[in-house]
MIDRENDREN-292653 format. One record per residue: residue in one letter; chain; x, y negated, z of N, C-alpha, C, O in turn. Coordinates in pm, 1 decimal. Layout:
a	A	X	Y	Z	X	Y	Z	X	Y	Z	X	Y	Z $
...
//
This chain:
m	A	-2785.9	-316.8	-2274.8	-2656.3	-194.4	-2245.5	-2560.5	-158.3	-2328.7	-2456.5	-107.6	-2286.7 $
r	A	-2587.7	-184.0	-2481.6	-2463.6	-108.0	-2544.5	-2384.8	-242.5	-2555.0	-2264.6	-227.5	-2576.7 $
i	A	-2443.7	-411.7	-2540.0	-2371.3	-522.3	-2551.9	-2268.8	-500.4	-2443.2	-2147.5	-490.2	-2461.5 $
f	A	-2354.3	-492.3	-2288.4	-2240.0	-466.0	-2185.1	-2105.5	-374.1	-2206.4	-1986.5	-400.7	-2189.6 $
s	A	-2170.8	-259.2	-2248.7	-2038.0	-168.0	-2250.1	-1960.2	-220.2	-2377.3	-1849.2	-167.0	-2379.0 $
l	A	-1974.0	-283.8	-2457.3	-1891.2	-350.5	-2566.9	-1790.4	-461.5	-2514.0	-1672.5	-484.5	-2541.0 $
l	A	-1890.3	-527.3	-2420.3	-1813.6	-627.4	-2375.9	-1698.7	-586.4	-2257.8	-1596.9	-653.2	-2239.9 $
l	A	-1735.6	-456.1	-2175.1	-1655.7	-428.2	-2035.8	-1542.6	-360.3	-2124.1	-1439.4	-337.7	-2060.9 $
a	A	-1541.9	-322.4	-2261.3	-1446.2	-274.2	-2288.8	-1345.3	-361.4	-2329.7	-1224.7	-354.8	-2305.7 $
t	A	-1430.2	-473.0	-2416.8	-1338.1	-568.1	-2457.9	-1207.7	-643.8	-2365.5	-1089.4	-656.4	-2397.1 $
v	A	-1290.3	-693.5	-2222.6	-1204.5	-715.1	-2159.3	-1141.5	-645.7	-2114.8	-1029.1	-695.4	-2122.8 $
l	A	-1132.5	-507.8	-2043.8	-1033.5	-448.7	-1997.4	-973.1	-446.2	-2116.3	-880.1	-513.2	-2071.4 $
a	A	-935.4	-426.1	-2250.7	-850.0	-402.8	-2351.5	-772.4	-529.7	-2308.1	-657.2	-505.2	-2272.1 $
m	A	-808.2	-654.9	-2303.6	-734.9	-763.2	-2339.4	-616.2	-748.6	-2246.8	-612.6	-662.8	-2158.6 $
p	A	-518.5	-836.0	-2270.0	-369.9	-809.3	-2190.5	-355.1	-889.8	-2060.6	-372.0	-1009.0	-2086.1 $
f	A	-330.6	-868.7	-1934.5	-407.6	-973.6	-1850.1	-208.6	-924.8	-1773.9	-151.0	-817.0	-1788.5 $
k	A	-162.8	-1034.2	-1709.3	-16.5	-1040.0	-1616.8	-26.0	-961.5	-1538.4	-139.6	-949.4	-1492.5 $
t	A	66.8	-882.5	-1490.5	57.7	-790.7	-1361.3	181.1	-825.8	-1295.9	288.2	-874.3	-1332.6 $
q	A	136.1	-789.4	-1196.8	266.1	-746.1	-1120.4	339.8	-649.8	-1122.0	287.7	-538.3	-1124.7 $
a	A	461.1	-660.6	-1121.1	591.2	-496.1	-1126.7	547.5	-446.3	-1040.7	497.2	-501.1	-942.6 $
v	A	560.4	-315.5	-1064.8	598.9	-222.1	-978.7	703.3	-215.2	-922.1	805.3	-199.6	-989.2 $
c	A	710.5	-225.7	-764.7	851.9	-219.7	-700.0	841.2	-109.3	-629.4	770.4	-84.2	-531.9 $
l	A	946.5	-21.2	-708.8	978.6	117.4	-647.8	1048.2	126.1	-507.6	1025.0	209.5	-420.1 $
s	A	1140.7	20.3	-504.1	1235.2	62.1	-386.4	1182.7	-69.7	-247.9	1189.7	-192.5	-252.4 $
r	A	1137.6	12.8	-148.3	1139.6	-42.4	-34.8	1227.9	-157.4	52.8	1194.1	-225.7	149.5 $
d	A	1328.9	-151.3	-6.5	1437.9	-229.6	63.7	1519.5	-321.0	-23.9	1623.3	-273.5	-70.0 $
y	A	1490.2	-435.6	-51.2	1551.5	-511.0	-156.3	1600.9	-612.7	-108.8	1594.0	-723.6	-161.9 $
s	A	1658.7	-586.3	0.5	1734.8	-650.6	55.3	1880.4	-712.5	-7.1	1901.9	-663.5	-118.0 $
l	A	1967.0	-791.1	28.6	2090.9	-827.4	-80.8	2193.6	-745.2	-77.5	2275.0	-730.6	-168.7 $
r	A	2193.1	-678.5	47.2	2321.2	-621.3	72.7	2264.9	-467.6	3.4	2332.7	-392.3	-66.6 $
t	A	2124.0	-448.2	45.3	2128.4	-296.8	-15.9	2141.8	-262.6	-153.3	2180.3	-156.2	-201.8 $
e	A	2085.7	-421.9	-239.0	2044.7	-404.7	-369.0	2201.9	-445.2	-430.8	2219.8	-421.6	-550.3 $
y	A	2305.1	-500.1	-358.6	2414.7	-509.1	-386.8	2489.9	-419.1	-417.4	2554.3	-403.4	-521.1 $
v	A	2477.7	-306.8	-252.9	2543.4	-191.3	-279.8	2530.7	-92.7	-384.0	2616.8	-25.4	-440.6 $
g	A	2380.2	-99.0	-400.4	2318.8	43.6	-524.8	2361.1	-46.7	-660.8	2365.5	24.0	-761.5 $
a	A	2388.0	-165.7	-680.3	2402.4	-181.2	-821.2	2522.0	-135.2	-893.8	2620.5	-102.9	-827.4 $
s	A	2524.9	-128.8	-1018.6	2641.5	-101.3	-1119.8	2735.4	-213.7	-1119.6	2858.1	-203.8	-1119.0 $
a	A	2657.1	-335.5	-1120.3	2723.9	-460.7	-1122.7	2634.6	-595.4	-1124.7	2541.1	-632.9	-1195.3 $
v	A	2712.4	-657.3	-1004.6	2649.0	-791.8	-981.5	2727.9	-898.4	-1081.2	2850.8	-903.9	-1085.4 $
v	A	2638.5	-984.2	-1162.6	2708.6	-1067.5	-1247.6	2666.1	-1252.7	-1247.6	2556.3	-1296.1	-1212.7 $
i	A	2791.0	-1344.3	-1298.6	2681.3	-1429.1	-1335.9	2696.1	-1426.8	-1517.5	2786.3	-1378.7	-1586.1 $
a	A	2572.9	-1497.1	-1558.3	2621.2	-1442.7	-1723.5	2516.9	-1559.0	-1771.9	2440.8	-1625.9	-1701.9 $
e	A	2535.3	-1562.0	-1902.4	2468.4	-1630.8	-1997.6	2377.7	-1553.9	-2044.9	2407.7	-1436.4	-2024.1 $
a	A	2220.8	-1573.7	-2132.3	2189.2	-1521.3	-2193.1	2231.1	-1577.5	-2319.2	2215.2	-1698.8	-2333.0 $
l	A	2287.2	-1504.2	-2423.6	2287.8	-1566.2	-2566.9	2232.1	-1517.9	-2672.0	2266.8	-1569.5	-2778.2 $
s	A	2134.6	-1411.1	-2676.8	2042.7	-1381.0	-2779.1	1956.0	-1298.9	-2733.7	1987.1	-1237.4	-2631.7 $
e	A	1810.5	-1271.7	-2801.4	1736.5	-1126.3	-2817.2	1704.1	-1090.3	-2909.0	1710.8	-1145.9	-3018.5 $
q	A	1642.4	-941.4	-2869.5	1622.2	-880.0	-3024.9	1513.5	-784.2	-2967.2	1542.2	-682.3	-2904.5 $
i	A	1387.4	-825.0	-2993.3	1299.4	-706.0	-2994.1	1305.5	-572.9	-3095.2	1330.2	-567.6	-3215.7 $
v	A	1268.5	-451.2	-2984.2	1240.5	-315.8	-3032.7	1115.5	-297.8	-3075.5	1016.7	-317.8	-3004.9 $
p	A	1112.8	-260.3	-3190.0	948.2	-237.0	-3220.0	918.2	-81.9	-3149.7	984.2	20.4	-3131.5 $
d	A	825.4	-112.6	-3131.1	739.8	34.4	-3096.6	670.0	126.3	-3228.9	608.2	70.1	-3319.3 $
p	A	686.2	242.7	-3224.7	669.3	315.2	-3340.8	545.8	367.5	-3348.2	492.6	408.1	-3451.5 $
d	A	475.5	367.2	-3185.1	354.7	378.6	-3144.8	266.0	325.4	-3124.5	159.5	370.9	-3083.0 $
d	A	306.2	167.1	-3162.4	244.3	64.6	-3108.6	263.1	-59.1	-3251.1	288.4	-172.1	-3209.3 $
p	A	254.6	-49.0	-3387.4	245.9	-155.1	-3479.0	266.4	-315.7	-3455.2	342.3	-395.5	-3510.2 $
v	A	158.1	-333.8	-3339.9	134.2	-479.8	-3302.3	201.5	-493.5	-3170.3	182.8	-605.5	-3122.8 $
g	A	289.7	-397.7	-3080.0	339.0	-425.0	-2936.7	458.4	-425.7	-2983.9	488.9	-443.9	-3101.8 $
f	A	546.2	-401.5	-2873.6	734.6	-363.3	-2892.0	714.6	-272.2	-2755.6	627.6	-252.2	-2670.9 $
a	A	856.7	-226.8	-2788.6	888.7	-142.2	-2716.2	964.1	-181.5	-2567.7	957.1	-129.2	-2456.5 $
a	A	1047.0	-310.9	-2625.6	1161.2	-369.3	-2528.3	1197.2	-440.2	-2586.6	1146.7	-448.6	-2698.6 $
t	A	1312.0	-541.2	-2547.4	1354.7	-657.5	-2559.7	1536.8	-579.9	-2539.8	1574.2	-493.9	-2460.0 $
l	A	1606.1	-645.0	-2634.7	1757.7	-617.5	-2593.7	1841.6	-777.4	-2586.7	1854.9	-866.7	-2670.3 $
y	A	1887.0	-761.7	-2447.5	1939.8	-922.0	-2485.3	2099.2	-915.3	-2447.7	2151.0	-850.8	-2356.5 $
k	A	2158.1	-995.1	-2538.1	2300.4	-1018.7	-2546.7	2368.7	-1132.9	-2405.0	2351.9	-1254.5	-2414.9 $
v	A	2425.4	-1086.5	-2311.0	2463.3	-1168.6	-2211.9	2627.5	-1192.9	-2215.1	2703.0	-1101.5	-2248.2 $
r	A	2668.5	-1304.5	-2183.2	2798.3	-1349.8	-2183.7	2851.6	-1364.1	-2037.7	2830.6	-1466.4	-1972.6 $
i	A	2921.5	-1257.2	-1988.9	2963.0	-1244.2	-1912.2	3056.9	-1345.7	-1780.5	3175.5	-1318.1	-1762.8 $
d	A	2999.0	-1444.8	-1707.2	3116.4	-1556.1	-1687.1	3189.5	-1534.5	-1583.9	3299.6	-1589.0	-1575.8 $
e	A	3119.9	-1409.9	-1436.8	3209.5	-1380.9	-1366.8	3117.6	-1234.0	-1283.7	3006.0	-1203.4	-1241.8 $
s	A	3226.3	-1191.4	-1295.4	3182.7	-1035.3	-1228.5	3221.2	-1030.0	-1055.3	3336.0	-1041.6	-1012.3 $
i	A	3117.0	-1013.0	-982.6	3097.5	-998.4	-877.7	3115.8	-903.7	-786.3	3162.9	-909.1	-672.7 $
r	A	3056.5	-782.3	-874.2	3088.1	-670.0	-860.0	3076.7	-561.8	-1001.0	2988.4	-555.3	-1086.4 $
g	A	3191.0	-490.7	-986.7	3184.6	-409.5	-1105.2	3266.1	-483.8	-1193.2	3291.8	-602.6	-1173.5 $
s	A	3316.7	-405.4	-1309.9	3366.3	-440.3	-1410.4	3322.5	-488.4	-1509.1	3394.9	-478.0	-1608.1 $
l	A	3214.8	-546.2	-1522.7	3168.6	-593.3	-1670.8	3242.3	-694.4	-1731.7	3307.7	-755.7	-1647.3 $
h	A	3259.0	-739.7	-1855.5	3295.5	-888.5	-1868.2	3278.6	-879.6	-2048.7	3227.8	-802.1	-2129.6 $
g	A	3345.6	-993.6	-2051.2	3241.5	-1031.4	-2210.8	3114.0	-972.0	-2247.4	3044.0	-913.7	-2164.6 $
v	A	3081.9	-985.6	-2370.9	2954.2	-1002.0	-2395.5	2881.3	-851.8	-2361.9	2928.9	-760.1	-2428.9 $
v	A	2785.2	-817.9	-2278.5	2724.3	-692.9	-2282.1	2583.7	-693.7	-2294.8	2527.2	-799.7	-2267.6 $
e	A	2496.1	-569.3	-2340.9	2338.8	-589.4	-2375.4	2308.4	-542.8	-2230.7	2366.5	-462.4	-2157.8 $
l	A	2190.0	-625.6	-2211.7	2078.6	-560.0	-2159.5	1939.5	-548.9	-2202.7	1879.9	-642.2	-2256.4 $
y	A	1872.5	-399.8	-2172.0	1753.2	-366.5	-2208.5	1644.3	-388.4	-2102.8	1653.0	-351.4	-1985.7 $
s	A	1554.5	-444.5	-2150.6	1456.0	-502.0	-2061.4	1301.8	-433.2	-2140.6	1246.7	-484.4	-2238.0 $
e	A	1250.4	-293.1	-2060.3	1129.9	-220.8	-2112.9	1005.0	-365.4	-2114.0	1007.8	-466.6	-2043.9 $
n	A	914.3	-329.6	-2209.3	798.9	-453.4	-2248.6	739.6	-357.3	-2146.6	733.0	-237.6	-2174.7 $
s	A	693.9	-405.4	-2024.0	640.0	-289.4	-1907.6	607.6	-405.5	-1812.9	597.4	-516.5	-1865.2 $
s	A	591.5	-395.7	-1691.6	561.4	-474.4	-1592.2	673.1	-477.6	-1516.6	694.2	-576.3	-1446.2 $
g	A	758.8	-373.8	-1519.1	915.2	-416.4	-1519.6	1016.6	-505.2	-1552.8	1127.2	-517.0	-1500.1 $
r	A	953.5	-584.8	-1673.3	1060.5	-600.7	-1736.7	1132.7	-716.2	-1698.4	1079.5	-778.9	-1606.8 $
f	A	1264.6	-773.4	-1753.2	1306.0	-892.9	-1662.6	1335.6	-955.1	-1816.0	1416.2	-915.2	-1900.0 $
p	A	1236.1	-1073.6	-1822.3	1283.5	-1156.5	-1902.6	1407.1	-1285.4	-1921.5	1404.7	-1377.3	-1839.7 $
l	A	1489.9	-1285.6	-2008.6	1585.7	-1361.8	-1983.0	1546.0	-1493.3	-2085.6	1468.1	-1481.1	-2180.1 $
e	A	1618.5	-1628.8	-2046.8	1614.0	-1786.7	-2148.4	1682.0	-1782.5	-2213.9	1778.5	-1835.8	-2159.2 $
i	A	1721.5	-1741.0	-2349.2	1833.8	-1769.2	-2406.6	1889.1	-1909.3	-2366.7	1811.9	-2003.0	-2386.6 $
g	A	2013.9	-1938.4	-2312.0	2110.9	-2021.8	-2304.5	2069.5	-2049.2	-2153.6	2128.3	-2144.2	-2101.9 $
k	A	1975.0	-1979.0	-2072.4	1997.9	-2031.9	-1936.3	2106.1	-1915.5	-1883.0	2127.5	-1815.0	-1950.9 $
k	A	2181.9	-1943.1	-1735.4	2258.0	-1887.1	-1645.7	2174.3	-1782.3	-1546.6	2064.3	-1814.7	-1501.6 $
y	A	2220.5	-1685.9	-1524.1	2172.5	-1564.7	-1400.0	2263.1	-1556.7	-1329.9	2376.7	-1563.1	-1376.7 $
i	A	2239.9	-1539.8	-1191.1	2298.8	-1404.3	-1137.1	2204.1	-1279.2	-1148.7	2081.1	-1284.9	-1151.7 $
l	A	2278.9	-1168.1	-1154.5	2199.4	-1041.8	-1249.7	2257.2	-957.9	-1145.1	2359.6	-998.6	-1090.3 $
f	A	2197.5	-827.5	-1103.5	2215.7	-743.0	-1046.9	2193.0	-623.0	-1144.4	2078.7	-587.9	-1173.9 $
i	A	2291.8	-567.7	-1188.4	2260.0	-427.0	-1289.7	2259.1	-316.7	-1258.9	2315.2	-289.5	-1152.7 $
y	A	2190.1	-196.5	-1344.9	2203.3	-59.9	-1302.3	2209.1	-21.6	-1436.0	2178.4	-80.0	-1539.9 $
t	A	2268.3	121.0	-1405.0	2228.1	202.9	-1524.8	2149.7	350.1	-1548.2	2146.7	448.1	-1473.8 $
d	A	2100.4	333.2	-1652.0	1958.1	411.2	-1612.8	2008.0	488.7	-1765.8	1967.2	437.6	-1870.1 $
q	A	2098.3	614.7	-1772.3	2121.1	708.5	-1851.0	2189.5	635.3	-1989.6	2172.6	666.5	-2107.5 $
g	A	2274.8	524.0	-1929.9	2384.2	514.6	-1995.3	2362.8	375.1	-2066.6	2444.0	331.4	-2148.1 $
v	A	2203.9	283.6	-2015.7	2209.0	178.7	-2026.4	2164.2	86.7	-1918.2	2108.5	116.0	-1812.4 $
l	A	2195.2	-18.4	-1959.8	2255.9	-168.6	-1865.1	2083.0	-214.9	-1859.0	2013.8	-254.4	-1952.8 $
e	A	2039.8	-192.1	-1700.5	1877.5	-294.9	-1680.8	1880.2	-380.0	-1560.1	1946.5	-352.6	-1460.0 $
v	A	1803.5	-487.0	-1573.8	1809.3	-589.1	-1429.4	1654.1	-506.2	-1375.7	1565.8	-457.3	-1446.2 $
d	A	1662.8	-513.3	-1248.1	1524.3	-489.5	-1177.7	1476.7	-625.3	-1142.2	1541.1	-695.1	-1063.8 $
n	A	1361.1	-667.1	-1199.6	1283.1	-758.6	-1199.0	1225.8	-786.2	-1039.2	1176.6	-895.4	-1010.5 $
c	A	1235.6	-692.8	-954.1	1171.0	-716.4	-803.9	1280.6	-751.5	-704.7	1267.3	-767.4	-583.4 $
g	A	1407.4	-762.1	-788.3	1514.5	-780.4	-670.3	1539.4	-931.2	-662.4	1459.1	-1019.6	-692.3 $
n	A	1685.4	-947.9	-609.4	1731.2	-1090.3	-648.0	1822.6	-1116.1	-724.4	1932.4	-1141.4	-674.9 $
s	A	1804.3	-1117.8	-880.6	1803.1	-1135.4	-972.1	1746.8	-1285.2	-1000.6	1649.0	-1329.6	-940.5 $
g	A	1816.0	-1355.2	-1094.6	1698.9	-1474.4	-1149.3	1773.7	-1571.9	-1180.2	1894.5	-1548.4	-1184.7 $
p	A	1739.4	-1670.9	-1202.0	1869.9	-1827.5	-1263.8	1926.2	-1887.7	-1143.5	1891.2	-1895.7	-1025.8 $
l	A	2030.8	-1929.4	-1216.8	2118.5	-1932.4	-1147.8	2089.9	-2062.8	-1062.8	2125.4	-2064.2	-944.9 $
n	A	2025.7	-2174.8	-1120.0	2021.8	-2304.0	-1052.2	1906.3	-2249.1	-915.3	1893.2	-2310.4	-809.4 $
e	A	1838.6	-2131.0	-950.0	1773.5	-2125.2	-797.0	1813.4	-2002.0	-726.9	1730.6	-1952.4	-650.6 $
k	A	1936.2	-1941.3	-742.6	1968.3	-1838.8	-663.3	2081.1	-1897.7	-598.5	2167.4	-1811.2	-583.2 $
k	A	2110.3	-1989.8	-561.8	2274.9	-2044.6	-456.5	2320.7	-1965.3	-376.3	2434.5	-1920.9	-361.1 $
e	A	2193.4	-1942.6	-306.2	2240.0	-1862.1	-187.0	2276.0	-1727.2	-199.3	2361.9	-1666.7	-135.3 $
v	A	2193.3	-1681.1	-298.3	2201.8	-1560.1	-325.7	2318.7	-1527.4	-396.0	2365.4	-1418.6	-362.3 $
v	A	2379.6	-1586.5	-482.0	2537.0	-1582.7	-507.1	2633.6	-1640.1	-425.7	2750.2	-1602.6	-438.2 $
a	A	2599.8	-1737.6	-332.2	2706.6	-1729.6	-215.0	2711.4	-1590.5	-132.4	2816.0	-1530.0	-109.2 $
a	A	2621.0	-1561.3	-103.8	2591.0	-1426.7	-29.0	2665.3	-1308.7	-90.3	2742.6	-1242.9	-20.6 $
a	A	2644.6	-1280.5	-216.6	2678.8	-1190.9	-291.2	2817.3	-1201.3	-259.6	2857.5	-1110.5	-186.9 $
r	A	2923.1	-1308.0	-302.3	3011.4	-1337.5	-333.9	3090.6	-1301.3	-176.4	3204.6	-1254.6	-175.9 $
e	A	3021.3	-1326.9	-57.8	3052.3	-1293.6	64.3	3060.9	-1136.4	74.1	3137.2	-1078.4	151.4 $
l	A	2997.0	-1090.4	10.1	2964.3	-917.9	26.3	3091.8	-879.2	-46.8	3158.2	-779.7	-17.9 $
a	A	3117.8	-956.6	-133.7	3241.9	-877.5	-243.4	3352.7	-868.5	-172.4	3437.6	-787.6	-209.9 $
k	A	3377.6	-952.9	-49.4	3502.9	-952.2	39.5	3469.6	-839.1	139.0	3557.3	-830.7	224.9 $
s	A	3401.7	-778.1	149.1	3369.1	-696.3	272.8	3346.7	-572.7	185.6	3423.9	-477.3	194.8 $
v	A	3249.7	-571.9	106.6	3211.0	-439.8	90.3	3281.2	-340.7	-48.4	3258.8	-402.2	-152.6 $
p	A	3350.1	-221.2	-72.9	3463.7	-168.8	-149.7	3374.9	-193.7	-279.3	3251.8	-194.7	-280.4 $
n	A	3469.7	-216.3	-402.8	3400.1	-210.1	-520.6	3423.1	-81.6	-519.8	3542.9	-57.2	-505.7 $
t	A	3335.0	38.9	-532.2	3353.3	193.3	-544.0	3325.5	190.8	-703.7	3368.8	295.6	-751.7 $
q	A	3269.6	109.0	-799.7	3239.4	127.8	-898.0	3350.3	187.6	-1029.7	3459.5	131.9	-1017.8 $
k	A	3347.2	265.2	-1123.8	3425.1	280.0	-1226.3	3409.4	247.6	-1335.1	3300.5	290.0	-1373.7 $
p	A	3474.6	178.2	-1430.4	3456.5	123.4	-1537.7	3353.2	192.1	-1666.7	3261.7	143.3	-1732.9 $
t	A	3429.6	352.9	-1664.3	3328.4	422.0	-1749.6	3163.6	430.9	-1690.8	3073.0	459.0	-1769.3 $
e	A	3138.4	405.5	-1553.6	3022.8	417.6	-1513.1	2869.8	292.5	-1580.1	2747.4	281.1	-1585.1 $
l	A	2995.1	228.9	-1616.2	2894.5	106.5	-1661.5	2899.4	133.5	-1831.8	2807.9	81.3	-1895.4 $
g	A	2975.3	191.9	-1888.3	2968.4	218.7	-2039.0	3037.4	148.8	-2116.5	3081.8	191.9	-2223.0 $
r	A	3056.5	23.8	-2070.1	3094.5	-58.3	-2162.8	3283.6	-114.1	-2134.5	3337.3	-192.3	-2213.0 $
//
């Protein structure tokens, strides 16, 4: 029994890849576009791991620097920093790769929801085209100060 308990505890402590918890019920392109602070085409330039003070083995988040190539919605430009929490909701970026990103602000921090329409540019051509069409018909009501940069 003791061996079974030890084995069970070991298995339960192992890291497993989990699906993200998607909190929105509607990830349609239009709904996500309207709710985003910015929609951009950007290239991932660098990443920095944020240590977790409560877990010396793990990490709290990754900070990515991305260069905005095109702002479809919002007023982001230049190089900005995106926060990606080390949780099931993380949105990992590959350095040197281009993405379409639906960006949100949370307490002044820029984040990307991994449940939505964001993704590698070469896999999201229809999303890019549809977002550009939405930009023609949906007013850009975001103020530069809402994005914090």
